[in-house]
C-alpha positions, 0 to 999 in steps of 0.5 A: 119338418125334421130340422126346421125347429133347429132354425126356429131355436136359432131365431129365438136365441137371436131374438133374445139378443136383439131384445137386449139392445132394443132392436126387437122393441123397434120392430115390434113397435112397427108391427103394432103401428101397421096393425092398428092403422090397418084394423083399428086399435082394439086387439079384441077386434083386430087379431093381427094387432093382438099377435103383434102385442103378444110378440111385443110382450114376449120381448118385455116391451113396456106397456106404455110403449105398446100403447103409444105404438097403437096410438100412432097407428090409429092417428092419435099420435103422430108417427111414421107411415110404414108399408107392409110387403114381402120380399123373396129370394134365394140363398146359398145352396138354393135355399128359398128365403121369404122376408116380412118387411115394414118400411117407409121407403120401399126403394131404399129397402129393396136396394139394401136387401139386394146388397145383403143377398149379393154379399152373402152369396144369394139373390133377391128374387121377383114376387112369387118366386118362392112363396109357393113353397111356404104356408102360413101356420101357427107354430108352438114348440112345447118343451118335452120335460113333463109333457107326454106326447099323448097329452100334448096331442090331445090338448092341441088337437081339441083346441084346433091344432092340425099336427104334433111332431117330434122335434128332438127336445120339443114337440112342434104343434102346427095350426091354421093361423086363425086357431093359433091363439086358441091352441097356444092358450090351451097348451099354456092352460094345461101347464105345458112349457112353451119354448117359443110360439108364433105365426110363421111361414112353414116350408113344404120341403127343406134343403139339407145343409152341410157345415160349409153351406150352413155357415153361409146361409146362417150368415145371410139370415143373420144379416137380414134379421139385423136390418131394421126393416126386416120383421121376420125371415123364413127359409126352407133349410134343414141343419142336421143335428151333427152339423148344428152341434159343430157350428155351436161348438 
């Protein structure tokens, strides 16, 4: 999807800032706890846990902190019990928004998320209101420097990827979630530089935003990502290059 990578780049810049103040570590710990509680503490047998550990390593979470989170999930250490759920809603300009939530108090979280939407010109919706617009995919962004399209495509497709697209400064590689690790590791082994990677909800269609609406939507996304119970935010907006440049200037 042309333009969707721009938001991915914004997200990962935001993730880097979060890591500096420890917010990302807290969110990664929750994901590890829930994954270990649900599927066990062995990442070789629990792919969700492996994904969560990979995300934690990506933000330089200490090894002992990761291990303690696993132990809290398996019950070897006492910890808070978190519940996993999805919230859906609409942002400014009709942008569809999905949030992955881990909370120990669903009623409190729902009320707080609803207030964020209202404050930023959106509405928290009912279950299923926008989910049909998204598909879960493995997503890898490969830096174009030293990465020829033909070689990237050959490596990715042989490892199980579905598609490779040109996203400006990067190649976007999409796969089924079950093939994500194999595709990512194959690209890494081939020597390509990955700007970012993860399991994300990819929209079937996007809403192109002008500068005015882009500012409002990004304000909503940032507010949601700042909430402690929100693990990830997915949305179907597209910010054209010229608009993005004006926002970053």
